[in-house]
C-alpha positions in Angstrom: 16.9 -31.3 7.6 19.3 -28.5 6.5 18.2 -26.3 9.5 19.2 -28.5 12.4 22.3 -29.7 10.5 23.4 -26.1 10.0 22.5 -25.2 13.6 24.7 -28.0 14.8 27.7 -26.9 12.9 27.0 -23.2 13.6 27.0 -23.8 17.4 30.2 -25.8 17.2 28.7 -29.3 17.2 29.7 -31.0 20.4 29.0 -34.2 22.2 27.2 -36.5 22.2 27.3 -36.8 18.5 24.5 -39.4 18.4 22.1 -36.6 19.1 22.6 -35.2 15.6 20.7 -37.9 13.7 17.9 -37.7 16.3 17.6 -34.0 15.8 17.7 -34.2 12.0 15.0 -37.0 11.8 12.9 -35.2 14.4 13.0 -32.1 12.3 11.9 -34.1 9.2 9.0 -35.5 11.2 7.8 -32.1 12.3 8.2 -30.6 8.8 6.3 -33.5 7.2 3.6 -33.3 9.8 3.1 -29.7 8.9 2.7 -30.5 5.3 0.1 -33.2 6.1 -1.8 -31.0 8.5 -1.8 -28.2 5.9 -3.6 -30.6 3.4 -6.0 -31.6 6.1 -7.0 -28.1 7.0 -7.1 -27.1 3.3 -9.4 -30.0 2.4 -12.5 -27.9 1.5 -10.5 -25.4 -0.5 -8.6 -28.1 -2.4 -11.8 -29.8 -3.3 -12.6 -26.7 -5.4 -9.2 -25.5 -6.5 -7.1 -28.7 -6.5 -9.4 -31.7 -6.9 -6.5 -33.8 -8.3 -4.6 -33.8 -4.9 -4.6 -37.0 -2.8 -7.3 -36.0 -0.3 -9.9 -34.3 -2.6 -9.4 -37.1 -5.1 -10.1 -39.8 -2.5 -6.7 -41.5 -2.9 -6.1 -40.9 0.8 -8.9 -40.4 3.4 -8.9 -37.2 5.5 -9.0 -39.3 8.6 -5.9 -41.3 7.6 -4.1 -38.1 6.7 -4.9 -36.5 10.1 -3.8 -39.7 11.9 -0.5 -39.6 9.9 0.0 -36.0 10.9 -0.4 -36.8 14.6 1.9 -39.8 14.4 4.6 -37.8 12.7 4.4 -35.0 15.2 4.5 -37.5 18.1 7.5 -39.2 16.6 9.2 -35.8 16.3 8.5 -35.0 19.9 9.7 -38.5 21.0 13.0 -38.2 19.1 13.5 -34.7 20.5 12.9 -35.9 24.0 15.6 -38.6 23.5 18.0 -35.9 22.4 17.5 -34.0 25.7 15.3 -31.5 27.6 16.3 -28.5 25.4 15.4 -30.1 22.1 12.2 -31.4 23.6 11.2 -27.9 24.7 12.0 -26.6 21.2 10.0 -29.4 19.8 7.0 -28.6 21.9 7.2 -25.0 20.7 7.6 -26.1 17.1 4.7 -28.5 17.3 2.5 -25.8 18.8 3.4 -23.3 16.1 2.7 -25.8 13.4 -0.8 -26.5 14.8 -1.4 -22.7 15.4 -0.4 -21.9 11.8 -2.7 -24.5 10.2 -5.7 -23.9 12.5 -5.7 -20.1 12.6 -2.6 -18.0 11.7 -2.5 -18.9 8.0 -5.7 -16.8 7.5 -3.9 -13.6 8.4 -1.2 -12.3 6.1 1.3 -10.8 8.5 0.7 -13.4 11.2 1.3 -16.2 8.6 4.8 -14.9 7.9 5.6 -14.4 11.6 4.5 -17.9 12.6 6.3 -19.7 9.7 9.4 -17.6 10.5 9.2 -18.7 14.1 8.9 -22.3 12.9 12.1 -22.0 10.9 13.8 -20.2 13.8 12.9 -23.2 16.1 14.0 -25.7 13.5 17.5 -24.2 13.3 17.5 -24.0 17.1 17.0 -27.8 17.2 20.6 -28.3 16.0 22.1 -25.5 18.2 20.5 -26.9 21.4 21.4 -23.6 23.0 21.1 -19.9 22.2 23.9 -17.7 23.4 23.1 -14.0 22.9 26.0 -13.6 20.4 24.6 -16.4 18.2 21.0 -15.2 18.1 21.5 -13.7 14.7 21.8 -17.1 13.1 18.3 -18.6 13.6 17.0 -15.0 13.3 18.3 -14.7 9.7 16.7 -17.9 8.6 13.5 -16.9 10.3 13.3 -13.5 8.6 14.2 -15.1 5.3 11.3 -17.6 5.6 8.9 -14.8 6.7 9.8 -12.8 3.6 9.1 -15.8 1.3 5.7 -16.3 3.0 4.7 -12.6 2.6 5.8 -12.7 -1.0 3.8 -15.9 -1.7 0.5 -14.1 -1.1 0.8 -12.7 -4.7 1.8 -16.0 -6.4 -1.7 -17.1 -7.4 -2.1 -17.2 -11.1 1.5 -15.8 -11.4 3.7 -18.5 -12.9 6.8 -16.2 -12.9 6.4 -15.4 -9.2 5.8 -19.1 -8.4 9.2 -20.0 -10.0 10.9 -17.3 -8.0 9.4 -18.5 -4.8 10.4 -22.1 -5.6 14.0 -20.9 -6.0 13.8 -19.0 -2.8 12.6 -22.1 -1.0 15.6 -24.0 -2.3 17.6 -21.0 -1.2 16.8 -21.8 2.4 19.5 -24.5 2.2 22.0 -21.9 0.7 21.3 -19.5 3.6 21.7 -22.4 6.1 25.1 -23.2 4.5 26.2 -19.6 4.6 25.3 -19.3 8.3 27.2 -22.5 9.1 30.2 -21.0 7.3 30.0 -17.5 8.8 29.4 -18.6 12.4 32.3 -18.4 14.9 32.7 -22.2 14.7 32.1 -22.5 11.0 34.3 -23.9 8.2 33.9 -24.6 4.5 33.5 -28.3 5.0 30.5 -27.8 7.2 28.9 -25.4 4.8 29.5 -27.9 1.9 27.8 -30.7 3.9 24.7 -28.5 4.4 24.8 -27.3 0.8 24.9 -30.9 -0.4 21.3 -31.3 0.7 20.4 -29.1 -2.3 20.7 -32.3 -4.5 17.8 -34.2 -2.9 15.8 -31.0 -2.4 15.9 -30.2 -6.1 14.9 -33.8 -7.0 12.0 -33.7 -4.5 11.0 -30.2 -5.9 10.7 -31.7 -9.3 8.5 -34.5 -8.1 6.3 -32.6 -5.7 4.7 -29.1 -5.6 6.7 -26.7 -3.4 4.3 -23.8 -3.4 
């Protein structure tokens, strides 16, 4: 949710304002669908390494999880379409990247980072709804930051210290978003603070659910 909000402020907001909640909720739907699909595609591995998780434990059926992932992605696309043709186009790209990552790209170290970086790039672009050449650095920064986290995470297995670092870096995505919103040509401290305030629910969710 921080990405499209930061993108909105970084590009100067604009009218119609009613598009902003659509974009934020669409982003949340895409993000959650990615998490669900990740668990669906990781089912066999989780049965061995994480049998306590909802799918391997039988708490949720794999079919139900896949259905939920499809519903969430369709909801994201529907909300993006309501916001306009540009957000819908970005949503199509984001949905394709989510499926590409889970089905194939995640098996290759470098490609994994590039695809997740592209997902974060597109998520930020949701809020911008345009990409003037002079503003391309903004979604690029968050994309590169995400790719670096992904590449670093390949060494996190059985390394609790690195897992804690990566968790902090994931929360740091919101800090980077806030910094971009402030440093953009249209930025101001209030916009940055609004984005940064999302750290509060993010930290709470991070304590309740695994982030890595």
